N, C-alpha and C positions, 0 to 999 in steps of 0.2 A: 504495500500500500503505500500512495507517496505522499511525503510530508506537507504542510500547510502550504508549501508555494506552488502546490500543485494547483490552488484554485487562483485564480489571477484577480478574480471580482473582488475577493475578501483580502488582500491584501495591499488593494489599491487604498492607501489612505484618504484619497480623493473621491472614492467611490461613496455615493449614496446608502442608505439604509435601503435595502431590498428586502421583498417579500416574494419567497420562493416555493416551491413545491419538491416533497418527496414521497418516496412509497415505503407507508408504514406498514405495522402490525395489516396480514389480510389483505396487502394494497390499497390500504388505505390512503388517502394525500393530506400529508404533514405538510402546513404551514410554519418555512422558519425565516427569517430574520438574520442579519447580519454587518455588521459594521464597524467599522474602524480600523486601526491598524494594531500590528504586532501578532503575538504567538495567541492562538486561540481559548479564549473562556466561554466554557459554555454556560447557561444561565437555564436550565429544567422549569418547567412552569410549577410557582407553588401552590398554585390554587387557580382559581378559572381564572383565565385571560385571554384578550384579541389583541392580536398583535398592534392591529389598525388605533382601534380605540384606547390603549393602553399608551401609545408616543403621543396622542394628543393631550395628555398629562405633563404639563410642564416639570411640575417638582418629578415625574417619572423621568422624564428625561435629563432632569438636573441632575439625578442620582445615577444613571447610567452614561451620560457623557465624560466625566472623568475619567469613567475606567477603560470608556471607547479612544482615548486619546494614546493609551498603553498597551491596548489589548482588541483584537479583533473578537466583538461582544456576538455570539451568537445566543438568539432566542427563539422558542418554537411554540405552538400551542400543541394541548394536547388534543388526541383523538377528541369529537363531542363537544371542543371548544372552539371557539374563534370563528377562523378561517379554516382549522382541518376539521376533515369530514369523519362523520360518527364511528367510533367502535362497530367492529364487526360483532364482537361478543362485551361481556362484562368487561368491565376496567379492574384495573390490579397492578401490585409491581409488575411483574414479568411482563405485560405490556407495555409499561411506562419502561423498563429497561429496553423491550425493542425497540420501541420510538428513538428512544436516547441513541442508540446504536445506529439506529437507520439515519439521525444527522449527522452524527458524527462522521459514518461510512462517506455519506451524501459528499461532504466537503474534502473529503479524502486527508484526515486528519488522524497520523499516527498516536498522538497524543495530544491530551489535554489540559487547561486548570480547569477544574468543576466551582461552579458557586450553587449550592444548593437550597434553595430558600425555603421556609415549610416544608411541606408535601415533597418537595423538591429535594429536601434534605436527606430523607431515608434513600428517596429516587439514586441520589449522589454517593451514599453511603455504600448501599446495594452495588453500582458499578464499578466504584472504587474497588473495593473487597473483590469481585468476579472477573475485574479486567486490571489486575493492578499494573499491566503495561503500558495501560492507554492512559493514568493521570497521573500527573507531575505533580499537581498539588489541589488540596481540598478542602473549602472552604464553606463554612456550614452555617446558615442564618436564623436564628427564629427556628432550628431544627428536635428532632425527634426520634428515638429509636423503636417506640413501644406507643403504637395510638393509644390505650388505654390511660394514658396519664394524661391527655389532653381532658377530660373528664370522667364526669363520673355516669355510670349507666343509667339512669332517670335522665342525667341534662340530656345525654347522646340521644336518646331516645327521643326528648323534647324538640331537640332542636329538627331531626330529621322530621320527626310530623308535620312543624312546624313548616317545614319548604315544600312537602308533599300538600298542605291544605293551601297554604298562599307563598307562593316564589314571589311576591312580591312585598311582604313582611319580610318575611325571612331574607331576605338579600339585603331590606333596612340592619334587621338585627346582626346580619353578619359585619356590615359594614362598620357598626358602631362597637363589634368587639374587634378587629382587624384592627379599625385607627381612631382609637378614642380620642387622639391627641388631634385627629383629624376636624377642620372645619363644617359646620354644617353642610356647606356648598360640597367641601370634598367626601363628607360620607355619601351624600344625595347622590354625588357623580358615580363613584364608584360602585355604589347599590344599582346605578343604572346599568354601568358594565357587565356587572352579572346577569343582571338579563338578560340583556344584548348578545352575552357573550355565549350562552347555555341555556338549555331548559329546564324546567323544573325537575325533570326525573333525572338526568346528567347530576344536577345540582348532588339531588339526593345520592346517586351511587356515588359522586367524587367524596363528599362527605363521612361517606359510612367508609371508605375507603381510608382516610384519612384517620380516622377510628382505630380502622382496623389493621394496618400496616405494624410490621414487626420484623425489624431487621438489628435485634439485639447482638443475638448470636455472629453476626458479621462483623459486628465492631473490631475485634479483635485480629481481624484479619484486613484490615485495611494499613497499607505500607505506606502509602503518601503522607508525606507533610500535609499536617490540618491545621487549618484554625478555626475555632470554634467561635462565634458571636451571638449573645445572645441580651435582649436586654429585660433589665430585675423585675420590670414591670410587667409584661407581655401577659398581655389579656387572655391572648389567645392559646399560645403554649407556655406552660409554667416553666419559670426561669431553670428549676430544677432538670428539667429534663436537657436542658445545654451541659449544663454543668455534668451532667453521667455521661453525655456525649464524650466530653474532653477527657473525663476519668477512664474511659473506657478504647478509647482510642489512642495507642502509644505512641506518645510525644506530643501528642495534642497538645495546643495551646488557646486557651481559656482566656477571652475577652468579656470581659460584664458591659455593659452599654446602660445609661439610663433611659430612662422612657417605659412607656406605657406601650404603644403603638405593635403591633405585629410586623408588618412592612417595613421595608427600611426607606422607603422613600419619603414617608410622613415623621415626623419628629425631626429629632438631632440626627438627618440623614448625612451630615458632613463626617461624622466621627464613624462612621459605618464606614463609607468611600475610604478615608483613611488609614483606618484598621487592614484595609483588605489592600489598598494600594501598598500599604507597607511590607505586608506579607508576601506580596509577590514580586517584591523585591523592587518598588518603583518608588519614586520622589512627587510624594502629591503635590500635584498642579505643574507637574514639568512633565511632556510628555515626550515620549523619545522623538530624534531628530526627526524632519517628516512628517509628523503624527499628523492627525486631523486639521487641517487649515493651514499646514504647510508651516508653519510658525510656533516658538513657543508659545506656553499657554503663560497668562498673566496672574490669574486669578486662582483662586482655591478652589477645596470642591464646595465649601459651605459656599462661598461667592458666585460661583457657577449655579446653583442653587436660587440664589437671588436674583440673579442677572436672568433665569428663566421666567421666574414670576414678573420682574418688571416686564418682560418684554407681552408678559400677559395682561399688561395694563392695571395690576395691583399698587394700591397704595404701601405706604411703610408697614399702617396699622393692618392691612390685608396681609401681607408680607405675614409679620409677624404670629398673625393668628394661624397660619397657615402652616405654618413651621413651628410654632409654640415657643417661640421665643419672646421678651418683651423689644417694645416698640421701639424703645433706645436702641436695642442692640441691632435692631431692623436698621435703624439710619444712619448707625456706624456703618453698617456693612454697604450701603449702597453710596455712602460716601466714600468708603476704600475702593468698591468698584469703578467710580467715576477717575478717580485719581489713579489706578494702575490703566485704563485702560484711555487717561490722557482725554478724555472728555467731560462736557460741564451737563450736560441734560439727561433723564432717563430715556427720550427718544432717540439718542446717540444707544446707549446700552442698547435700549430694543431693537436698534438696527445693526449693534455688533453680534446681538444672541442669535438673531434670523440669519446672518452669515454661516455663523457658526455652525448652526444646528443643519443649514442646507447640504452640510458636508455629509450628512447620515441621511 
């Protein structure tokens, strides 16, 4: 199998983010997207996803953009979600592993770094344990090895019944659980994304999979250097689940983060990005020569996130609410962004961000 350089469009730092398709289990069409420059960083879906709709969220783009300056970031929609076709059978860990292998093979990657978020964590653990030669580094954020740790049996049953009865209400409850630090608008947008990305039955099947997945017996077989990131107040996956991952994976490093939101792009996202970049051996805010945009970055990970929200037209107060920080801190970030970019207005910051994101 050829190395990463055999895929010209994914090694081109000027190439925009493109959505393409490959064949997964049973010939199902799997939608995947790749953008950035450098070695591959694969990100299995952590929950319900939609490659187009997720990318419309400035905070989501702001989280991945610093990673794309040093890695070719590959995301995909699992079958039954987003732009991918429906499963030929019941979803489960084996099917997820087949899909991950199919995307990796499609791009002709010999080995990859894996970023497993939420349900993507046990999938990444299983892949690293079964195919150690294909995983260089393993990053687990908000992850777990035993689905029984997520909630008690009565709570699990109640959540599944609620989604079956009303996917509208269920999507709103899940948004509140996943993103407690998000604004009302952020939660409403995420609830709507879930409903548009998959059906109620698919959501029930996927949540049941979250509750049932078991990879604890594979932890001792993970050989790749591993970083475990977990927010202490995570409302969806208890902190102890991440702590146990780090304790049972040989040589794993645990980084405890503040915050309650489950997904990394809401709340204090900059600390997550910084920890990932440092683990990958990269300097936060400084991309590889010739990286996306064709010039070195001048903004930190947090400033990139703020710039994305400025481009959306948000005020300092709205930025503070979205990111869970003080308005005074948001004002400071905006001023430093203007100084670093050498501009005087928010409109110029927005124009800079638009030029930057167009590379993806």
